[in-house]
MIGUPA-62419 format. One record per residue: x, y, z of N, C-alpha, C, O, CB in turn; residue number from 1. Coordinates in steps of 0.2 Angstrom, whole numbers, plus 2048, in hexadecimal, padded with zeros to 3 digits. Glycine has a CB too. Layout:
+--------+---------+------+---------+----------+-------+--------+---------+------+--------+---------+------+---------+----------+-------+-----+
| n.east | n.north | n.up | ca.east | ca.north | ca.up | c.east | c.north | c.up | o.east | o.north | o.up | cb.east | cb.north | cb.up | seq |
+--------+---------+------+---------+----------+-------+--------+---------+------+--------+---------+------+---------+----------+-------+-----+
|      X |       Y |    Z |       X |        Y |     Z |      X |       Y |    Z |      X |       Y |    Z |       X |        Y |     Z | NUM |
...
+--------+---------+------+---------+----------+-------+--------+---------+------+--------+---------+------+---------+----------+-------+-----+
***
This chain:
+--------+---------+------+---------+----------+-------+--------+---------+------+--------+---------+------+---------+----------+-------+-----+
| n.east | n.north | n.up | ca.east | ca.north | ca.up | c.east | c.north | c.up | o.east | o.north | o.up | cb.east | cb.north | cb.up | seq |
+--------+---------+------+---------+----------+-------+--------+---------+------+--------+---------+------+---------+----------+-------+-----+
|    4FE |     E18 |  294 |     4FF |      E13 |   28F |    508 |     E12 |  28C |    50C |     E16 |  289 |     4FA |      E16 |   287 |   1 |
|    508 |     E0D |  28F |     512 |      E0C |   28F |    512 |     E04 |  28C |    50E |     DFF |  28C |     518 |      E0C |   299 |   2 |
|    51C |     E08 |  288 |     51A |      E05 |   282 |    520 |     DFE |  282 |    522 |     DFD |  288 |     51B |      E0A |   27B |   3 |
|    522 |     DFA |  27F |     529 |      DF7 |   280 |    527 |     DF1 |  288 |    522 |     DEF |  289 |     530 |      DFF |   281 |   4 |
|    52B |     DF1 |  28B |     52C |      DEE |   291 |    529 |     DF1 |  298 |    527 |     DED |  29D |     534 |      DED |   291 |   5 |
|    529 |     DF9 |  298 |     528 |      DFC |   29D |    51E |     DFD |  29E |    51A |     DFD |  29A |     52C |      E04 |   29C |   6 |
|    51E |     DFC |  2A3 |     518 |      DF7 |   2A7 |    512 |     DFF |  2A7 |    515 |     E05 |  2A7 |     51C |      DF2 |   2B3 |   7 |
|    50C |     DFF |  2A7 |     507 |      E03 |   2A7 |    508 |     E08 |  2AC |    509 |     E06 |  2B2 |     501 |      DFF |   2A8 |   8 |
|    508 |     E0E |  2AA |     50A |      E14 |   2AF |    511 |     E15 |  2AF |    512 |     E1B |  2AF |     509 |      E13 |   2B5 |   9 |
|    513 |     E13 |  2AF |     51C |      E15 |   2B0 |    51D |     E1C |  2AC |    522 |     E1F |  2AE |     521 |      E0F |   2AC |  10 |
|    51B |     E1E |  2A8 |     51C |      E24 |   2A5 |    519 |     E28 |  2AB |    51E |     E2A |  2AE |     518 |      E26 |   29D |  11 |
|    513 |     E29 |  2AE |     511 |      E2D |   2B5 |    517 |     E2D |  2B8 |    51A |     E32 |  2B9 |     50D |      E29 |   2BA |  12 |
|    518 |     E24 |  2BC |     51C |      E25 |   2C0 |    523 |     E2B |  2BF |    525 |     E2F |  2C3 |     51C |      E20 |   2C1 |  13 |
|    527 |     E2B |  2BA |     52C |      E30 |   2B7 |    52B |     E35 |  2B9 |    52E |     E39 |  2BD |     52C |      E30 |   2B1 |  14 |
|    525 |     E36 |  2B5 |     522 |      E3D |   2B6 |    522 |     E3F |  2BE |    525 |     E44 |  2C1 |     518 |      E3D |   2B2 |  15 |
|    51F |     E3C |  2C1 |     51D |      E3E |   2C8 |    525 |     E3B |  2CC |    524 |     E3B |  2D2 |     515 |      E3A |   2CC |  16 |
|    52B |     E39 |  2CB |     531 |      E38 |   2CE |    534 |     E3D |  2CA |    53B |     E3D |  2CA |     534 |      E31 |   2CE |  17 |
|    531 |     E42 |  2C6 |     538 |      E47 |   2C4 |    534 |     E4D |  2C8 |    537 |     E50 |  2CD |     53A |      E49 |   2BB |  18 |
|    52D |     E4D |  2C7 |     52B |      E53 |   2CB |    52B |     E51 |  2D4 |    529 |     E56 |  2D6 |     525 |      E55 |   2C9 |  19 |
|    52C |     E4E |  2D7 |     52E |      E4B |   2DC |    534 |     E4E |  2E0 |    535 |     E51 |  2E5 |     530 |      E45 |   2DA |  20 |
|    53A |     E4B |  2D9 |     542 |      E4C |   2D9 |    543 |     E54 |  2DA |    546 |     E56 |  2DF |     546 |      E49 |   2CF |  21 |
|    53E |     E57 |  2D4 |     541 |      E60 |   2D5 |    53D |     E62 |  2DC |    53E |     E67 |  2E0 |     53F |      E66 |   2CC |  22 |
|    538 |     E5F |  2DD |     538 |      E63 |   2E6 |    53C |     E63 |  2EA |    540 |     E68 |  2ED |     534 |      E5F |   2EC |  23 |
|    53C |     E5E |  2E9 |     543 |      E5B |   2F0 |    549 |     E60 |  2EF |    54C |     E62 |  2F4 |     546 |      E51 |   2EE |  24 |
|    54A |     E61 |  2EA |     551 |      E66 |   2E6 |    54F |     E6D |  2E8 |    553 |     E70 |  2EB |     551 |      E66 |   2DB |  25 |
|    548 |     E70 |  2E7 |     546 |      E77 |   2EA |    546 |     E77 |  2F2 |    549 |     E7B |  2F6 |     53E |      E7A |   2E7 |  26 |
|    544 |     E74 |  2F4 |     545 |      E72 |   2FC |    54A |     E72 |  2FD |    54B |     E77 |  301 |     542 |      E6C |   300 |  27 |
|    550 |     E6F |  2FC |     556 |      E6C |   2FD |    559 |     E74 |  2FE |    55D |     E75 |  302 |     558 |      E66 |   2F7 |  28 |
|    558 |     E7A |  2F8 |     55B |      E80 |   2F7 |    55C |     E85 |  2FD |    559 |     E85 |  302 |     557 |      E85 |   2F1 |  29 |
|    562 |     E88 |  2FC |     563 |      E8C |   301 |    55E |     E91 |  302 |    55D |     E95 |  2FD |     569 |      E8F |   301 |  30 |
|    55A |     E93 |  309 |     556 |      E98 |   309 |    55A |     E9E |  30C |    55F |     E9C |  30E |     550 |      E96 |   30D |  31 |
|    558 |     EA4 |  30D |     559 |      EAA |   30D |    556 |     EA8 |  316 |    551 |     EA4 |  318 |     555 |      EAF |   307 |  32 |
|    55A |     EAB |  31A |     55A |      EAA |   321 |    559 |     EB4 |  323 |    559 |     EB9 |  320 |     563 |      EA4 |   323 |  33 |
|    558 |     EB2 |  328 |     559 |      EB9 |   32D |    553 |     EBE |  32B |    54F |     EBC |  327 |     562 |      EBD |   32B |  34 |
|    553 |     EC4 |  32E |     54F |      EC9 |   32B |    54D |     ECC |  326 |    54F |     ED2 |  326 |     550 |      ECB |   32D |  35 |
|    547 |     ECB |  31F |     548 |      ECD |   31C |    54B |     ED6 |  319 |    549 |     EDB |  31C |     545 |      ECA |   31A |  36 |
|    54F |     ED6 |  315 |     550 |      EE0 |   314 |    54A |     EE5 |  312 |    547 |     EE3 |  30D |     556 |      EE1 |   30E |  37 |
|    548 |     EEB |  315 |     544 |      EEF |   310 |    548 |     EF2 |  30A |    545 |     EF7 |  309 |     540 |      EF5 |   315 |  38 |
|    54E |     EF1 |  306 |     551 |      EF4 |   304 |    555 |     EED |  2FF |    558 |     EE8 |  301 |     555 |      EF9 |   30B |  39 |
|    554 |     EEE |  2FB |     559 |      EEA |   2F6 |    560 |     EE8 |  2F5 |    563 |     EED |  2F2 |     557 |      EEB |   2F2 |  40 |
|    563 |     EE3 |  2F7 |     56A |      EE4 |   2F7 |    56F |     EE7 |  2F1 |    574 |     EEA |  2F1 |     56C |      EDF |   2FA |  41 |
|    56C |     EE4 |  2EB |     56F |      EE4 |   2E5 |    56D |     EEE |  2E4 |    571 |     EF2 |  2E3 |     56A |      EDD |   2DF |  42 |
|    565 |     EEF |  2E4 |     563 |      EF7 |   2E1 |    560 |     EFD |  2E5 |    561 |     F04 |  2E5 |     55C |      EF5 |   2DC |  43 |
|    55F |     EF9 |  2E9 |     55E |      EFC |   2F1 |    556 |     EFF |  2EE |    553 |     F05 |  2F0 |     565 |      F03 |   2F4 |  44 |
|    553 |     EFB |  2EB |     54C |      EFC |   2EA |    547 |     EFA |  2F0 |    549 |     EF7 |  2F4 |     549 |      EF8 |   2E4 |  45 |
|    542 |     EFC |  2EF |     53E |      EFA |   2F6 |    53A |     EF4 |  2F4 |    537 |     EF3 |  2EF |     538 |      F00 |   2F9 |  46 |
|    53B |     EED |  2FB |     539 |      EE6 |   2FA |    531 |     EE8 |  2FC |    531 |     EE8 |  302 |     53C |      EE1 |   2FF |  47 |
|    52D |     EE9 |  2F9 |     525 |      EE7 |   2FA |    525 |     EE2 |  303 |    52A |     EDF |  306 |     521 |      EE1 |   2F2 |  48 |
|    51E |     EE3 |  306 |     51E |      EE2 |   30C |    51B |     EDC |  30A |    519 |     ED8 |  30F |     51B |      EE8 |   310 |  49 |
|    519 |     ED9 |  304 |     516 |      ED1 |   302 |    51D |     ECF |  300 |    51E |     ECA |  304 |     510 |      ED1 |   2FA |  50 |
|    521 |     ED0 |  2FC |     527 |      ECC |   2FF |    52C |     ECA |  302 |    52F |     EC5 |  301 |     529 |      ECB |   2FD |  51 |
|    52C |     ED1 |  309 |     530 |      ECD |   30C |    52B |     EC8 |  313 |    52E |     EC4 |  316 |     535 |      ED4 |   310 |  52 |
|    522 |     EC9 |  312 |     521 |      EC5 |   315 |    521 |     EBD |  313 |    522 |     EB8 |  316 |     51C |      EC7 |   317 |  53 |
|    521 |     EBE |  30B |     522 |      EB7 |   308 |    52A |     EB2 |  309 |    52B |     EAC |  309 |     51F |      EB7 |   300 |  54 |
|    52D |     EB7 |  309 |     534 |      EB3 |   30A |    537 |     EB7 |  30D |    539 |     EBC |  30B |     538 |      EB0 |   305 |  55 |
|    538 |     EB3 |  314 |     539 |      EB6 |   31A |    542 |     EB8 |  318 |    543 |     EB6 |  312 |     536 |      EB0 |   321 |  56 |
|    546 |     EBA |  319 |     54D |      EBC |   318 |    54F |     EBE |  312 |    554 |     EBD |  310 |     552 |      EB7 |   31A |  57 |
|    549 |     EC0 |  30E |     54B |      EC2 |   30A |    54E |     ECA |  305 |    54B |     ECF |  305 |     548 |      EBF |   308 |  58 |
|    554 |     EC8 |  303 |     55A |      ED0 |   302 |    559 |     ED1 |  2FC |    55E |     ED4 |  2FA |     563 |      ED1 |   303 |  59 |
|    554 |     ED0 |  2F7 |     553 |      ED4 |   2F0 |    54D |     ED5 |  2ED |    548 |     ED2 |  2ED |     555 |      ED2 |   2EB |  60 |
|    54F |     EDA |  2EA |     545 |      EDB |   2E7 |    542 |     ED3 |  2E2 |    543 |     ECD |  2E3 |     544 |      EE5 |   2DD |  61 |
|    540 |     ED5 |  2DF |     53E |      ED0 |   2DA |    542 |     ED1 |  2D1 |    544 |     ECC |  2CD |     534 |      ED0 |   2DA |  62 |
|    542 |     ED8 |  2D0 |     547 |      ED8 |   2CA |    54E |     ED6 |  2CB |    551 |     ED2 |  2C6 |     547 |      EDF |   2C8 |  63 |
|    551 |     ED7 |  2D0 |     557 |      ED4 |   2D1 |    557 |     ECD |  2D2 |    55C |     ECB |  2CF |     559 |      ED7 |   2D6 |  64 |
|    555 |     EC9 |  2D6 |     554 |      EC2 |   2D8 |    551 |     EBD |  2D1 |    553 |     EB7 |  2D0 |     54E |      EC2 |   2E0 |  65 |
|    54C |     EC1 |  2CB |     54C |      EC0 |   2C7 |    553 |     EBE |  2C2 |    555 |     EB9 |  2BF |     548 |      EC4 |   2C7 |  66 |
|    558 |     EC6 |  2C2 |     55D |      EC6 |   2BF |    562 |     EC2 |  2C1 |    565 |     EC0 |  2BC |     55F |      ECA |   2BF |  67 |
|    563 |     EBE |  2C8 |     566 |      EBA |   2CA |    567 |     EB3 |  2C7 |    56C |     EB0 |  2C6 |     564 |      EBB |   2CD |  68 |
|    55F |     EB1 |  2C7 |     55B |      EAB |   2C6 |    55C |     EA9 |  2BD |    55E |     EA4 |  2BB |     553 |      EAC |   2C8 |  69 |
|    55A |     EAF |  2B9 |     55E |      EAE |   2B3 |    565 |     EAA |  2B0 |    56A |     EAD |  2B1 |     560 |      EB2 |   2B2 |  70 |
|    564 |     EA5 |  2AC |     56C |      EA4 |   2AA |    56C |     EA8 |  2A7 |    567 |     EAB |  2A6 |     56F |      EA0 |   2A7 |  71 |
|    572 |     EAA |  2A4 |     577 |      EAF |   29F |    577 |     EAB |  29A |    57A |     EA6 |  29B |     57E |      EB1 |   2A2 |  72 |
|    575 |     EAC |  295 |     575 |      EA9 |   28E |    57B |     EAA |  28B |    57F |     EAF |  28D |     56F |      EAD |   289 |  73 |
|    57C |     EA5 |  288 |     586 |      EA6 |   282 |    584 |     EAB |  27F |    57E |     EAD |  281 |     589 |      E9F |   27A |  74 |
|    587 |     EAF |  27A |     587 |      EB1 |   274 |    58D |     EAF |  271 |    593 |     EB0 |  273 |     585 |      EB8 |   275 |  75 |
|    588 |     EAA |  26A |     58D |      EA9 |   265 |    594 |     EAC |  262 |    595 |     EB2 |  260 |     58A |      EA8 |   261 |  76 |
|    599 |     EA8 |  262 |     59F |      EAA |   25F |    5A0 |     EAA |  257 |    59D |     EA7 |  253 |     5A6 |      EA6 |   263 |  77 |
|    5A7 |     EAE |  254 |     5A4 |      EAD |   24F |    5A9 |     EA6 |  24C |    5AF |     EA5 |  24E |     5A4 |      EB3 |   24B |  78 |
|    5A7 |     EA3 |  247 |     5AA |      E9F |   246 |    5B0 |     E9F |  240 |    5AF |     E9C |  23A |     5A6 |      E9A |   246 |  79 |
|    5B5 |     EA1 |  243 |     5BB |      EA4 |   23E |    5BE |     E9E |  23A |    5C2 |     E9E |  236 |     5C2 |      EA9 |   243 |  80 |
|    5BC |     E99 |  23B |     5BF |      E91 |   238 |    5BA |     E92 |  231 |    5BE |     E91 |  22C |     5BC |      E88 |   23E |  81 |
|    5B6 |     E93 |  22F |     5B2 |      E95 |   228 |    5AD |     E8E |  229 |    5AB |     E8C |  22F |     5B8 |      E96 |   21F |  82 |
|    5AB |     E8C |  224 |     5A7 |      E88 |   222 |    5AB |     E80 |  21E |    5AE |     E81 |  219 |     5A2 |      E8B |   21E |  83 |
|    5AB |     E7B |  220 |     5AF |      E77 |   21E |    5AE |     E75 |  217 |    5B1 |     E70 |  214 |     5AF |      E72 |   222 |  84 |
|    5AA |     E79 |  213 |     5A8 |      E7B |   20A |    5AF |     E7F |  208 |    5B2 |     E7D |  203 |     5A0 |      E81 |   208 |  85 |
|    5B0 |     E84 |  20D |     5B4 |      E87 |   20B |    5BB |     E86 |  20C |    5C0 |     E88 |  208 |     5B2 |      E8B |   20D |  86 |
|    5BB |     E82 |  211 |     5C2 |      E80 |   211 |    5C4 |     E79 |  20C |    5C9 |     E77 |  20E |     5C4 |      E7E |   217 |  87 |
|    5C1 |     E77 |  207 |     5C3 |      E72 |   204 |    5C3 |     E76 |  1FD |    5C5 |     E73 |  1F8 |     5BE |      E6C |   206 |  88 |
|    5C1 |     E7D |  1FC |     5C4 |      E80 |   1F5 |    5CB |     E83 |  1F7 |    5CE |     E86 |  1F3 |     5BE |      E85 |   1F1 |  89 |
+--------+---------+------+---------+----------+-------+--------+---------+------+--------+---------+------+---------+----------+-------+-----+
***
């Protein structure tokens, strides 16, 4: 159901286009090359055989890779200026 000037199926087309764009971005992402390591490059833990077969050229274990993929969260700082109300008094 489209609203306004949009044609029927416009929402579905937009969703499909977004999915296709994301798939193209993931395919274009640089993949590991070469021979897979038996031990993680960061923590030296064993990399399971199934992971080495699934991702040729893998260099990191699952834990280290997920740690690298997780974006760092900024911690909020202190507001040293105070609230607007306190400045008016």
